[in-house]
N, C-alpha and C positions, 0 to 999 in steps of 0.2 A: 609715142605712146611708154612711159616706165606699165613696164610688167606686174601688178599685182606690189606698184613701189610706190604707197602714200605721204602723208606729213611726216615730219620727223617726229621721231617718238621725244620724250621727254625725254631731255636729259641733263646728268644727274653732277653740278659741281665737281672737282678734284678737289680737295681742300692742299691746301702750296699751289697749285695751276691760278694764274690769270688769265685769259685767252683777249685779246682784244681786232677790230680789224677795222681798213678803211678805204675808201677809195682814191686809188691810190693814179689812177687815167692810164694804168701802166701797157696796156694795149689800146681798151679800146673806156671811152666816157664812162661816169655819173655807175661809175659796177664794180660792186666789191671784188678787192683785187688785190690785198696786202694785210695779211696775218701774222700773226705776232702770239706766241706761247711763253708767259714767261715760268720760268720755274724756281719756286724757293728754293733757295740752300740749302745744300748737301740732299738733293732731286738726283739718285743712282739710273741714269739711259740705258738700256739697249738699242741696238736699232740692223736688220740690215738694207741692201742696197741692190740693184741692181747687180745684175752681171754681164749685159752690155758691155761691148766691149770700146765703147764708145759713150761710155760711162758721160756721163755731162756737169759743169764744175762746179758747181753747187754739191752734187756727188764726190767731189772728187776733195772739195773740202770741210765734208759735211763730216768724214770720211776721216780726216784732220786731225780736225777738230775731238771730234769725238774718243778717239784714240790721247791722247793727251789732256780732256781733265772732262769728269763730270758739265752738262749744259746749266744756259743760265737761262738763254733763251731759243726757241726754234723760229725762226723767217720765213714764212711761205708765202711764195709771190706766183700769180698769173700772169695768163700773155705772153713768156717768152719763157723759151723750156734753160735759153743759156746752154744748149751745148753743140757741139760741135764747134764750136768756136774756139776753142785755144788757147796757148796762155792770156789774152787779152779776155776769156770771159774767166777765166783764174780769179781774177787782177779783179774786175766786175762783183764775182761771188764775194771775197775780201772785202771792198770796201764797204761793200751794203752790209756787211756783219759788222766791223768796224763799224760805221753812222749806228747803228742801233746799238752793241754794247756802249759806244760814248752814253745815249741819255739810259743809260743799267745800272749804267758807272760800275759795269764786269768785264772782265778781259774776249778781247775777239776769237780768241782761243777756243769765249763760251758759249759760245751762237752756231747753232747746228742751219746754214745756210738749205731751201728746196724751194725750188721754181719746176713751170708747170705751165708748155701753151706749144710753142709755135718753135722744131728747134732749126738751130743752123743761121740766130739771129743773136747778138749778144744781150743782154737788158739791155735797160735803157737806165741807168743807175741812180741820175737826177729826180726822176720819180718817184723810184723807189724809195730814197732819199727823205725827198718833200713828205709820200705818204706818209712818214714813221712816224712822228711826230701823233697822228688822230689818233693812228694807232696803237702809239704807250698809254697814251690819253682814256682807250676805250676802252683799255683790260680791265675784265670781271671776272669773276668766277661762274660768272653767266655768260659766258661767252662765248662761249660752243652752238649754239646753234646761229650764228650770226659768219662764222670759222665753217664753220659749216657747207654757208653759202658763196662764203670769200674765195673758196680753193677749186671752186670749180669751175669746170674748159665749157668742153662737149657737153658737161653732164645734163638733165634736166631737172634732177630732184636733185636737195643734196641728202647727204649720206651721213647717218650717225649713229650712233648703240649707244646702250647704259645700261650699268644690273651695279644690287648692292648688294654684302652679303654681312654674313658673321662670320670673322677669323682671332681667332684667341681672343677672345668675348668683347671685339668692337665694329662693330661698323666701315667696311673696305665699300667703296666707291671703284670702279671703273668703267671710265666716259672714251668713246676715240670716235674718230669722223676720218673718211675717205673720199678721195674722187676718183673715178675712169667713169669710163664706156667707150670708145677706141682706143688701139692698139694697145690691148690687154692678149696676154696671155704673163701671167708673171714667173719669171725667173726666181723669189725671193720672198715677194710682196705684190703692191699694187701699182699703180703708180705713185698716185701719196695717200698714205692713212695714217695717221697718231693718233697713239690709244697713251688716258695714262690711267692711274693708280693711285693712293692715297697706302695703300697698305707701305710696309717697310718689309725690302725685297734685299736682300743682300745680291751683289752683280751678276754673278756668277747663274742665279735662281731668275735671275730678271731674263738673261740670258738665255737659257736653256728655255722659260715659261715661251716667251718672244718667238723662239726656232719651232718652238713646239706648234702653236698657233698659227703662224707662216703655214704649216707644212699638211696642217686639213683647212685651211683657210683662204687665203690665196695664191694659194701655190693649186688652188682646185679650181679654177675657175679659163675660162679662154673666152673671149665675145670672137674676135679675128686673129689670133693665131702670131702678134705682134707683140714683142716683147720693150717698152719703151726702154730709152738712154739714164731715164731722171725715177723711176722707178724710188722709190724708200718709204722703210716702215719700220717706225719708232713705239717704243714702249718706255714710257717715265711714272716712277716713282716718289713720291716724297717726302713715302713716310713720315706722313701728320696722321696718320689713320691713329699710333701711338700703339700698333698690336702689339706682341716676341718676332723677333726680326726672321724672315723669313728664307728659308738656307732646302735648297735642294732635297735632303734628304730629311727634310722635315717634315712635322704633319697634318700642318697649312700648304703645301706645296702645288701640291697634288688639287684642290679645291681653287687657289691662286689661279694655274693654264685652265681650269673648266674655264673660270672666269672669262678671260681674257681669252680664249679661245674659242665662245661665245658670242662674243664682243666681236671679235676679228668676222668670224661666221657670216655673222645677220650682214657684213658691212661689205664681204665680200658678196654675198650675194646679188646688194642691193648693187653692184657695181652690173651684176649680169643681166638686171631684172632693165636696169641702165642702158644697156648694149645702145649704142650708137641705131637708129631704127629698127629697133626690138621689138618683135611682135609677138615672140614666146619663149618662156623662161621655160629653160631643158633640163633636167637630170639625168645623168648616165652613169646607171649601177652595172659595174662589171661585175659579177662572181663566178665563183671558182675556177681563178688562173690558178698554176703554178707559183705568181710570187706578187706582191702589190703590185710590184714592176710592170709587169706582163697586163696588169690588167688595169695599169693608169695608160702603160704605152694604144691598148684599145683602145679607150675611153676617152682620149685627144685624138686622134688616129679621124671616131666618129665624129666628135666634137668641130673635128681641121675639115672635113668634108666638104668642099660649098657645094659639090651635088644635095650631103645630107641638111645641110642648113637650105638648102630652097625648098628643097625639100616641106621641112617642116616648115619653110612662110609657109608657101601656099599652099599647107593643111594635106597635104597626098598621101599618105601613106603608101610613100616609092620603099618598101621596106628591103627591095635588089638594091639598095645604095645601102642602105644598114651590112647589109651582110657581105657588100661591096667591100668596105674601109675594111672590116675585120680579117676581109682576109689580107688585105693589105698589112696589119699591125710588122711593125717593126719587134717581134716578136720570135722564138728561137723555135718553138711546137704548138704548134694548134690542127687537130682533129674536128675537121669543118662537120664534119658526122654525130661531133656531141653538141653545135652549138645549138639554141634556144633565141628568140627573143620571144620580149613583147612593149605592147607601145598602150601605156594607162591602166598595165595588167590584161589588159585582151595578146590572145594570144600569137604572134604572127609565124614563127618560123620551132619548129623540133625537130630535132637530128637531123640540122642542116638543111632541110626543106619545109615545103609554106605549110601551118598545123594544115590536119584535114576538117576542126572548125573553122577554120580567117572565113570571113567573109571582107568584101571588099567594104562595107556597110561600114561594118565593128570597124575598121581600120581609121576611113576620115574618121568616124564619132568622135575616136583614140585622138588624133590630128587636129581634127577642130579646136580643138581646149588651148587656151593660154598659156598653160600649163599643164609637162609632156614628160613623162618620168618611160626615161627608157632600159628598158633592165634586158641583161646580157651575164648567160651565164656560157663559159666556156666550157665546163663540161672535162677542164685538169687540176682540178685542186680545190683549194678551203679559201683561195685568199680572196680579197675584196675591196674594194674602192670605189669613192665617187667623183665626176668630175658634173661642176654647172657650167652652163654655157646655155648663147641663145641661136637665133634665128638669122641669116640674113637676109636680106630685104632689098627694098630700091633707095630706102629713106637713106641707110647704109651707105652708098656711091654720091649718092648725093653728098654725103651731110662729108663725104672724106675730100669731094673734089671741092668743095665752096670751102675749105679750110679756113687759109688764107683769105679768102675772098672777105 
């Protein structure tokens, strides 16, 4: 059951973007599993991809195509990741791009492919190609919600976010969808996320905006510490809103960055809330660090500890596990006598030892909540940072043990 995640919010259409979804039977019958996102001519794009050295064939092809020219369409499939498939996998990704390019009357290099699902198995090209006519026929400005379902794998709920604002005297829209529930410890983005705006922005402004947004959203979440072979985050800007072009040093850049960051952060947190088997949504705030890097190192060490995560699942205020995780975090300096820890505002540790006013009952009450904030003060400086994670439950093991069955 997703923690605090409900139905999709309203996903506003983005002028210059049409989205279509079909049921191609790629891995399972009668399931939405193929999505086309069509971009109007002149659309600018920026993207970040997984740093996993076994990057999937579609990631390699998408990088190559984006470097060649702006996209006219994105092609997304679920069911098979087309990763670890060598040159044949590359050929499969290119064949799918060729098929969609023919239908949209554009060059194959103007199609960016994305896949998610089982690693190590080639994409069934014939099923993807057979599903394209229905996806193209379904293209609509209102197709975002269907697409949010169409990119899901082990997700229990679709994930979307949308904002509207005035920039340069014109209303602009930012809308995005994402998928991911397991194999989540992004090294750039999440498993798959697609964000579009009708704002007019230069390529440099778009790229900086995307990387800034990723840094405070998708690069601040973890479910299980695993980085996917297929991670990708794409930001599209159609320019159809008619606002004065946004440049990095222009007056409207910061507001666009904030809007894109808000959409990305909502999507990122939704992924954690829907983490495989998750019953708790956990915010880990580390303050008073010597650097943001130290804060993140401590936060991720806590977030990745199986002992800490299982204690959260059991609602057990076993604060010693958190203390032990802090102690082994890979940072150069740590004065344990300065450490303070609280759970949902309940002081547990002060000056490196159990707080004098702490009681097990208060700790248990804090840990029983579905949403928990862990605050750690290192007492070493002024830096701070935040990571979002979830607990580790029986269902996580079951879901991943049965993933291919």
